[in-house]
Rosetta silent file (secondary structure, phi, psi, omega in degrees, C-alpha in Angstrom):
SEQUENCE: XXXXXXXXXXXXXXXXXXXXXXXXXXXXXXXXXXXXXXXXXXXXXXXXXXXXXXXXXXXXXXXXXXXXXXXXXXXXXXXXXXXXXXXXXXXXXXXXXXXXXXXXXXXXXXXXXXXXXXXXXXXXXXXXXXXXXXXXXXXXXXXXXXXXXXXXXXXXXXXXXXXXXXXXXXXXXXXXXXXXXXXXXXXXXXXXXXXXXXXXXXXXXXXXXXXXXXXXXXXXXXXXXXXXXXXXXXXXXXXXXXXXXXXXXXXXXXX
SCORE:     score description
SCORE:     0.000 S_00000001
   1 L     0.000  120.679 -178.495  111.746   80.372   80.646 S_00000001
   2 L   -96.788  125.388 -179.880  115.429   80.310   81.623 S_00000001
   3 L  -119.889  151.245  179.433  116.339   81.750   84.988 S_00000001
   4 L   -95.938    5.614 -179.390  119.754   82.194   86.568 S_00000001
   5 L   -91.268  156.901  173.679  118.406   81.631   90.081 S_00000001
   6 L  -131.307  120.976  178.434  118.551   78.433   92.102 S_00000001
   7 L  -122.042   36.697  178.357  115.962   77.719   94.774 S_00000001
   8 L   -55.633  138.177  175.743  116.708   74.018   95.313 S_00000001
   9 L    64.848   19.764  175.833  115.216   72.589   98.518 S_00000001
  10 L  -118.463  166.148 -170.559  113.197   75.737   99.145 S_00000001
  11 E  -128.495  133.186  179.717  109.456   76.302   99.136 S_00000001
  12 E  -124.136  139.078  174.326  107.343   79.025   97.533 S_00000001
  13 E  -113.055  128.800 -179.302  103.661   79.858   97.978 S_00000001
  14 E  -126.176  123.268  175.317  101.948   81.829   95.229 S_00000001
  15 L   -92.207  157.960 -176.231   98.386   83.144   95.507 S_00000001
  16 L    60.685   38.391 -169.450   96.268   83.832   92.459 S_00000001
  17 L   -96.843    8.685 -178.909   98.335   81.136   90.761 S_00000001
  18 L   -75.372  -19.846 -177.240   95.701   79.603   88.514 S_00000001
  19 L  -162.778  176.494  171.771   96.545   81.860   85.590 S_00000001
  20 H    59.907 -139.679 -175.502   98.378   84.981   84.470 S_00000001
  21 H   -64.227  -38.159  179.747  101.270   86.386   86.493 S_00000001
  22 H   -61.182  -45.818  179.184  100.679   84.015   89.410 S_00000001
  23 H   -66.300  -41.985  177.666  100.928   80.930   87.218 S_00000001
  24 H   -60.226  -38.002  179.531  103.975   82.280   85.390 S_00000001
  25 H   -70.097  -40.606  177.279  105.654   82.890   88.753 S_00000001
  26 H   -61.154  -43.649  178.038  104.811   79.408   90.018 S_00000001
  27 H   -62.045  -41.400 -179.214  106.312   77.913   86.873 S_00000001
  28 H   -64.176  -44.413  176.967  109.423   80.060   87.258 S_00000001
  29 H   -60.951  -44.520 -179.091  109.958   79.002   90.862 S_00000001
  30 H   -61.504  -41.054 -178.211  109.456   75.347   89.910 S_00000001
  31 H   -67.426  -19.744  178.277  111.958   75.597   87.065 S_00000001
  32 L   -98.121    9.482  171.634  114.586   76.893   89.488 S_00000001
  33 L   103.716   -4.375 -178.478  114.157   73.927   91.838 S_00000001
  34 L   -78.537  149.253  164.125  111.647   75.173   94.424 S_00000001
  35 E   -78.214  140.681 -174.537  108.651   73.211   95.619 S_00000001
  36 E  -127.839  136.014  170.445  105.578   75.311   94.887 S_00000001
  37 E  -107.492  117.964  179.220  102.161   75.656   96.469 S_00000001
  38 E  -101.127  127.348  176.118   99.733   77.259   94.059 S_00000001
  39 E  -123.417  149.619 -178.454   96.575   78.760   95.503 S_00000001
  40 E  -164.247  156.092  177.346   93.624   80.283   93.711 S_00000001
  41 L   -66.940  -32.314 -178.579   89.912   80.912   94.194 S_00000001
  42 L   -87.442  105.852 -175.894   89.176   78.620   91.239 S_00000001
  43 H   -60.364  -47.810 -175.909   89.722   75.067   92.468 S_00000001
  44 H   -63.481  -42.077 -178.117   89.685   73.370   89.064 S_00000001
  45 H   -65.072  -46.731 -176.066   92.087   75.839   87.487 S_00000001
  46 H   -73.142  -32.962  176.198   94.681   75.728   90.244 S_00000001
  47 H   -64.579  -43.727  179.360   94.460   71.948   90.597 S_00000001
  48 H   -63.204  -41.811 -179.974   95.047   71.536   86.876 S_00000001
  49 H   -63.330  -43.642  179.832   98.009   73.945   86.953 S_00000001
  50 H   -65.821  -40.268  179.054   99.626   72.080   89.854 S_00000001
  51 H   -62.860  -38.053  178.633   99.061   68.726   88.161 S_00000001
  52 H   -65.632  -39.688  176.597  100.792   69.974   85.016 S_00000001
  53 H   -65.762  -43.003  179.550  103.819   71.063   87.037 S_00000001
  54 H   -63.658  -38.938  179.195  103.905   67.750   88.873 S_00000001
  55 H   -64.319  -26.129  178.422  103.667   65.870   85.584 S_00000001
  56 L   -85.779    3.479  176.331  106.746   67.795   84.407 S_00000001
  57 L    97.996    7.992 -179.662  108.686   66.497   87.396 S_00000001
  58 L   -95.113  157.413  173.249  108.257   69.421   89.783 S_00000001
  59 L   -88.175  115.001 -174.698  107.035   69.321   93.377 S_00000001
  60 E  -152.470  143.519  172.118  103.717   71.163   93.324 S_00000001
  61 E  -132.875  151.351  175.978  100.327   71.210   95.031 S_00000001
  62 E  -111.478  136.192 -176.610   97.175   73.168   94.242 S_00000001
  63 E  -133.471  128.858  173.003   95.019   74.673   96.982 S_00000001
  64 E   -75.834  130.944 -179.126   91.697   76.465   96.687 S_00000001
  65 L  -151.352  128.381  169.154   91.880   79.691   98.679 S_00000001
  66 L   -98.556  108.264 -174.526   89.795   82.841   98.909 S_00000001
  67 L   -67.285  -13.888  175.020   92.281   85.353  100.282 S_00000001
  68 L   -74.127  -11.036  178.503   89.382   87.477  101.530 S_00000001
  69 L  -104.288  111.213 -179.557   88.771   84.680  104.051 S_00000001
  70 H   -60.392  -39.859  176.170   91.351   84.667  106.847 S_00000001
  71 H   -61.354  -36.658  176.367   90.579   81.020  107.771 S_00000001
  72 H   -61.251  -44.294 -179.087   91.183   80.058  104.123 S_00000001
  73 H   -64.139  -46.403  179.531   94.537   81.817  104.170 S_00000001
  74 H   -58.799  -42.486 -179.879   95.581   80.223  107.444 S_00000001
  75 H   -67.201  -35.028  179.568   94.659   76.775  106.105 S_00000001
  76 H   -65.264  -45.587  178.018   96.567   77.393  102.868 S_00000001
  77 H   -64.463  -41.875  178.880   99.789   78.259  104.660 S_00000001
  78 H   -61.067  -43.278  179.527   99.309   75.282  106.983 S_00000001
  79 H   -65.384  -37.492  179.013   98.818   72.906  104.032 S_00000001
  80 H   -61.409  -47.676 -178.717  101.912   74.285  102.316 S_00000001
  81 H   -68.724  -36.246  178.120  104.101   73.646  105.350 S_00000001
  82 H   -64.336  -35.791 -177.372  102.508   70.240  105.939 S_00000001
  83 H   -77.299  -38.829 -169.751  103.292   69.225  102.359 S_00000001
  84 H  -120.238   -7.010  172.762  106.816   70.593  102.064 S_00000001
  85 L    90.563   -9.698 -176.964  108.072   71.148  105.616 S_00000001
  86 L  -168.471  175.428  173.732  108.792   74.866  105.465 S_00000001
  87 L  -141.852  115.002 -178.499  108.000   78.173  103.756 S_00000001
  88 L  -101.730  -36.331 -174.432  110.815   80.254  102.274 S_00000001
  89 E  -136.362  148.627  173.337  109.082   82.532   99.763 S_00000001
  90 E  -141.477  135.242  171.989  105.637   83.948   99.168 S_00000001
  91 E  -118.058  106.493 -177.638  104.246   85.936   96.291 S_00000001
  92 E   -88.367   89.614 -168.855  100.924   87.452   97.321 S_00000001
  93 L  -104.349  -20.904 -173.912   99.510   87.984   93.872 S_00000001
  94 L   -57.987  133.039  179.866   95.756   87.381   94.198 S_00000001
  95 L  -167.241  162.387  179.299   93.730   90.435   93.275 S_00000001
  96 L  -134.654  159.254  172.249   90.639   91.664   91.487 S_00000001
  97 L   -95.712  170.686  169.810   89.542   94.710   89.524 S_00000001
  98 L  -120.967  158.911  177.230   86.363   96.698   90.027 S_00000001
  99 L   -58.224  141.990  176.675   84.101   98.017   87.278 S_00000001
 100 L   -65.370  127.674 -176.982   85.310  101.317   85.812 S_00000001
 101 L  -162.640  145.593  168.965   83.216  104.051   87.388 S_00000001
 102 L   -65.034  148.988 -176.407   83.350  107.622   88.573 S_00000001
 103 H   -55.654  -41.751 -177.522   83.579  107.758   92.343 S_00000001
 104 H   -65.116  -21.639 -176.871   80.136  109.358   92.722 S_00000001
 105 H  -106.667    1.030 -174.970   78.566  106.492   90.781 S_00000001
 106 L   -71.679  154.928  178.584   80.532  103.584   92.250 S_00000001
 107 L   -91.488  128.869 -179.302   78.902  100.696   94.081 S_00000001
 108 H   -61.897  -33.120  179.838   79.866  100.338   97.734 S_00000001
 109 H   -66.476  -36.919  176.815   79.763   96.557   97.478 S_00000001
 110 H   -64.153  -42.485  178.413   82.358   96.678   94.683 S_00000001
 111 H   -59.524  -48.921 -177.244   84.580   98.893   96.844 S_00000001
 112 H   -61.741  -40.357 -178.410   84.321   96.541   99.813 S_00000001
 113 H   -66.787  -42.743  179.428   85.104   93.471   97.710 S_00000001
 114 H   -62.703  -43.821  178.917   88.189   95.050   96.124 S_00000001
 115 H   -66.043  -39.087 -176.948   89.550   96.122   99.512 S_00000001
 116 H   -66.756  -34.703 -179.716   88.789   92.737  101.074 S_00000001
 117 H   -85.436  -54.759 -170.536   90.710   90.845   98.379 S_00000001
 118 H   -74.041  -37.999 -174.933   93.496   93.201   97.364 S_00000001
 119 H  -101.115  -59.473  178.473   94.320   94.845  100.682 S_00000001
 120 H   -64.352  -36.051  178.268   92.998   92.763  103.555 S_00000001
 121 H   -59.797  -41.966  177.449   93.810   89.611  101.594 S_00000001
 122 H   -65.092  -41.359  177.403   97.437   90.689  101.317 S_00000001
 123 H   -60.767  -45.671  179.986   97.505   91.497  105.016 S_00000001
 124 H   -62.446  -42.938  179.400   96.077   88.086  105.922 S_00000001
 125 H   -60.965  -47.964  178.485   98.571   86.295  103.705 S_00000001
 126 H   -59.333  -41.108 -177.463  101.517   88.130  105.243 S_00000001
 127 H   -53.845  -50.052 -175.211  100.209   87.450  108.739 S_00000001
 128 H   -84.049  -29.475  173.192  100.316   83.668  108.382 S_00000001
 129 H   -64.789  -42.717 -178.087  103.356   83.517  106.102 S_00000001
 130 H   -66.250  -31.162  176.967  105.330   85.580  108.577 S_00000001
 131 H   -62.305  -38.928  177.839  104.459   83.255  111.424 S_00000001
 132 H   -72.232  -44.971 -177.786  106.167   80.432  109.547 S_00000001
 133 H   -67.963  -31.825  177.571  109.140   82.507  108.412 S_00000001
 134 H   -62.274  -40.232  177.042  109.617   83.905  111.898 S_00000001
 135 H   -69.079  -35.624 -179.435  110.105   80.365  113.185 S_00000001
 136 H   -73.159  -30.531 -178.898  112.443   79.553  110.297 S_00000001
 137 L    84.305   17.797  177.476  114.486   82.708  110.853 S_00000001
 138 L  -168.321  169.442  176.588  114.514   83.708  107.200 S_00000001
 139 E   150.597  169.426  176.674  112.314   84.283  104.184 S_00000001
 140 E  -144.844  134.813  178.733  111.200   86.675  101.492 S_00000001
 141 E  -123.100  135.677  172.390  107.733   87.974  100.668 S_00000001
 142 E  -121.684  123.436  177.577  106.703   89.878   97.566 S_00000001
 143 E   -99.825  141.507 -178.837  103.320   91.598   97.540 S_00000001
 144 E   -91.093  107.860  169.526  101.597   92.492   94.285 S_00000001
 145 L   -94.779 -129.686 -175.881  100.726   96.153   94.088 S_00000001
 146 L  -176.503  164.053  168.917  100.354   97.821   90.669 S_00000001
 147 H   -58.198  -26.906  177.322  101.316  100.864   88.685 S_00000001
 148 H   -75.472   -5.128  172.036   98.019  102.090   90.169 S_00000001
 149 H   -83.330   -7.006 -177.215   99.651  101.794   93.581 S_00000001
 150 L  -116.081  -25.981 -178.794  101.914  104.692   92.619 S_00000001
 151 L  -132.563  162.453  175.320   99.724  106.999   90.555 S_00000001
 152 L   -76.972  147.777  176.284   96.066  107.876   90.390 S_00000001
 153 L  -131.415  109.242 -178.986   93.878  106.117   87.840 S_00000001
 154 L   -59.336  137.149  178.760   90.609  107.810   86.947 S_00000001
 155 L    86.757   -7.434 -178.073   87.646  105.478   87.077 S_00000001
 156 L  -130.007   47.399 -174.200   89.450  102.960   89.268 S_00000001
 157 H   -61.598  -43.655 -178.017   89.424  104.651   92.677 S_00000001
 158 H   -65.094  -47.125  179.072   88.773  101.483   94.698 S_00000001
 159 H   -61.686  -44.382 -179.693   91.427   99.458   92.906 S_00000001
 160 H   -62.484  -42.732  178.446   93.903  102.325   93.122 S_00000001
 161 H   -62.401  -42.764 -178.628   93.265  102.779   96.840 S_00000001
 162 H   -63.594  -39.280 -176.855   93.753   99.069   97.493 S_00000001
 163 H   -77.766  -30.761  169.286   97.053   98.974   95.632 S_00000001
 164 H   -61.849  -41.252  179.977   98.372  102.090   97.369 S_00000001
 165 H   -62.224  -36.082  178.479   97.514  100.316  100.607 S_00000001
 166 H   -60.100  -39.106  178.782   99.531   97.255   99.628 S_00000001
 167 H   -66.344  -38.982  176.902  102.649   99.400   99.407 S_00000001
 168 H   -63.276  -43.957  176.354  101.972  100.807  102.869 S_00000001
 169 H   -59.195  -44.106 -177.844  101.548   97.320  104.325 S_00000001
 170 H   -60.554  -47.585 -176.681  104.740   96.223  102.628 S_00000001
 171 H   -65.737  -41.040 -179.596  106.840   99.067  103.965 S_00000001
 172 H   -66.744  -46.980  179.870  105.588   98.723  107.528 S_00000001
 173 H   -65.697  -34.812  178.718  106.042   94.961  107.670 S_00000001
 174 H   -59.255  -40.015  178.642  109.470   95.249  106.034 S_00000001
 175 H   -68.899  -34.919 -178.975  110.643   97.395  108.933 S_00000001
 176 H   -66.842  -33.963 -169.187  109.210   94.982  111.477 S_00000001
 177 H  -113.528   -0.120 -179.436  111.005   91.920  110.114 S_00000001
 178 H   -58.397  -41.246 -177.256  114.245   93.167  108.549 S_00000001
 179 H   -71.325   -9.413  179.097  116.228   92.438  111.698 S_00000001
 180 H  -107.510   20.100  174.740  114.959   88.842  111.609 S_00000001
 181 L    64.842   29.355  173.973  116.295   88.170  108.089 S_00000001
 182 E  -115.465  116.939 -177.384  112.862   88.289  106.479 S_00000001
 183 E   -99.663  133.619 -179.697  112.727   90.621  103.492 S_00000001
 184 E  -127.725  126.161  178.603  109.415   92.060  102.310 S_00000001
 185 E  -137.837  170.517  175.457  108.987   94.008   99.085 S_00000001
 186 E  -123.093  156.274  172.774  106.268   94.858   96.607 S_00000001
 187 E  -119.818  142.921 -177.961  106.104   94.684   92.856 S_00000001
 188 E  -120.679   84.679  179.896  104.140   97.151   90.747 S_00000001
 189 E   -70.089  148.599  170.032  103.257   95.557   87.427 S_00000001
 190 L   -87.491 -171.782  178.643  101.965   97.629   84.570 S_00000001
 191 L   -60.062  123.126 -172.715   99.197   96.562   82.216 S_00000001
 192 E  -131.467  166.669 -178.113  100.072   92.982   81.277 S_00000001
 193 L   -80.775   82.642 -178.581   98.765   90.103   79.196 S_00000001
 194 L  -133.901  160.309  177.067   96.649   88.400   81.844 S_00000001
 195 H   -58.304  -36.620  179.736   93.044   87.194   82.081 S_00000001
 196 H   -63.416  -42.582  178.237   92.216   90.003   84.525 S_00000001
 197 H   -67.290  -38.398  178.202   93.415   92.646   82.085 S_00000001
 198 H   -60.126  -40.340  177.570   91.580   90.891   79.250 S_00000001
 199 H   -66.797  -39.709  178.478   88.358   91.115   81.230 S_00000001
 200 H   -63.096  -39.824  178.579   88.993   94.792   81.989 S_00000001
 201 H   -63.883  -42.171  179.948   89.552   95.478   78.282 S_00000001
 202 H   -65.098  -36.004 -177.606   86.308   93.689   77.412 S_00000001
 203 H   -77.766  -35.335 -176.244   84.373   95.646   80.039 S_00000001
 204 L  -143.773   70.840 -173.378   85.832   99.091   79.253 S_00000001
 205 H   -60.447  -40.612 -178.449   87.772   98.978   75.963 S_00000001
 206 H   -67.575  -40.956  179.451   88.155  102.737   75.486 S_00000001
 207 H   -61.794  -47.637 -177.495   89.358  103.252   79.057 S_00000001
 208 H   -69.748  -37.112  178.084   91.900  100.448   78.807 S_00000001
 209 H   -60.155  -36.708 -179.619   93.045  101.482   75.334 S_00000001
 210 H   -66.342  -33.762  178.089   93.891  104.931   76.680 S_00000001
 211 H   -71.005  -47.065 -179.221   96.119  103.342   79.350 S_00000001
 212 H   -60.965  -39.141 -177.969   97.856  100.999   76.911 S_00000001
 213 L   -66.984  -15.088 -179.843   98.483  103.822   74.458 S_00000001
 214 L   -98.641    7.268  177.327  100.446  105.696   77.115 S_00000001
 215 L   -80.470  117.638 -177.269  102.993  102.896   77.747 S_00000001
 216 L   -56.216  -34.331  179.309  106.339  104.214   76.449 S_00000001
 217 L   -70.812  -13.528  175.747  107.486  100.746   75.343 S_00000001
 218 L    80.499   15.323  178.961  104.440  100.582   73.091 S_00000001
 219 L  -156.230  164.774  173.621  103.139   97.244   74.334 S_00000001
 220 L   -84.870  165.770 -176.833  101.682   95.552   77.372 S_00000001
 221 E   -80.589  164.013  174.451  103.835   93.394   79.604 S_00000001
 222 L  -104.159  143.779 -178.050  104.252   89.628   79.561 S_00000001
 223 H   -56.616  -36.786 -179.047  103.512   87.576   82.642 S_00000001
 224 H   -65.223  -29.900  178.547  106.973   86.016   82.471 S_00000001
 225 H   -68.798  -37.218  177.305  108.578   89.454   82.699 S_00000001
 226 H   -69.532  -42.334  179.573  106.777   90.142   85.964 S_00000001
 227 H   -57.909  -40.432  179.217  107.677   86.688   87.269 S_00000001
 228 H   -58.590  -40.928  179.814  111.361   87.353   86.628 S_00000001
 229 H   -67.961  -37.354  177.541  111.210   90.434   88.833 S_00000001
 230 H   -61.670  -46.682 -179.424  109.458   88.503   91.612 S_00000001
 231 H   -63.238  -37.517  177.875  112.145   85.834   91.608 S_00000001
 232 H   -61.963  -43.938 -179.647  114.882   88.439   91.728 S_00000001
 233 H   -62.763  -25.978  177.860  113.311   90.041   94.793 S_00000001
 234 H   -87.523  -11.822 -173.347  113.319   86.614   96.474 S_00000001
 235 L   -84.914  166.721  176.758  116.894   85.844   95.481 S_00000001
 236 H   -64.287  -23.931  178.089  120.153   86.462   97.313 S_00000001
 237 H   -63.863  -21.017  177.032  120.904   89.079   94.682 S_00000001
 238 H  -104.726   24.619 -173.956  118.252   91.267   96.310 S_00000001
 239 L   -61.862  -17.972 -179.778  119.572   90.577   99.793 S_00000001
 240 L  -107.737   19.067 -175.046  119.951   94.276  100.619 S_00000001
 241 L  -113.568  114.792  175.099  116.505   95.226   99.295 S_00000001
 242 L  -137.904  148.535  172.938  113.604   95.716  101.704 S_00000001
 243 L    67.208   21.142 -176.835  110.401   97.733  101.671 S_00000001
 244 L   -97.942  156.330  173.991  110.682   98.660   98.004 S_00000001
 245 E  -114.511   95.249 -175.740  108.021   98.942   95.331 S_00000001
 246 E   -79.433  121.140 -174.958  109.709   97.602   92.208 S_00000001
 247 E   -95.259  126.568  177.347  108.014   98.997   89.104 S_00000001
 248 E  -130.353   80.922 -167.634  107.723   96.806   86.003 S_00000001
 249 L  -135.712   16.591  179.589  105.411   98.841   83.802 S_00000001
 250 L    65.390   16.087  177.586  107.091   99.600   80.479 S_00000001
 251 L    94.264    5.914 -174.947  107.699  103.148   81.630 S_00000001
 252 H   -57.425  -43.776 -176.201  104.069  104.107   82.284 S_00000001
 253 H   -85.749    0.421  178.363  104.753  105.813   85.621 S_00000001
 254 H   -76.841  -24.818 -173.499  107.909  107.559   84.340 S_00000001
 255 L   -57.046    0.000    0.000  105.846  110.095   82.423 S_00000001
């Protein structure tokens, strides 16, 4: 993947980086010269991904992290700074789906888990990332929302609520830190070729087919396309951009 950005001597932390969009973003940052800390709930997957980047000559570490655990998040940020000396960028990508269900039939435990990972997890990540960036006096954070953070999605009320919440967190924090040269934005990916989407398709093929069929571009997104948008939001080219929800969804929400 060829990028026109240069992040030499800078450090990026990516959550949910063991596969899919998170891994594509970690690779993109590494290819542009950044040191990368990859975190993921799956220890073996994220360790293997970091080792592959290191073997290719990049500076990379893998860290197991459950973003629903605030102590895990705090330790992940601490390990990143201990390894590389600073934190310039963060892409808070970790997230989960919930089973497709009408609201009246949904399981409360599923709702709580989705909120704890997608919403509180993003909040926890920002909390500890911002402490480092505040000391540095600069930085950029990108939070992963979704096309479901902008529109309603029947059968996915918990997921939709969590992703709407991510945009609210992003906008509020962006206002708090803009004057301190820390830019915070969100990205809203559409349905993309990732393991999470593959699992959703397997669990509810008709539901997911109906979503894919409504994408104006006629295809799902590629992880590398989302990664490109994340890197732009972290770059100097987006220096006047704060509190935005950048949509990369093949036109799904334009309808």
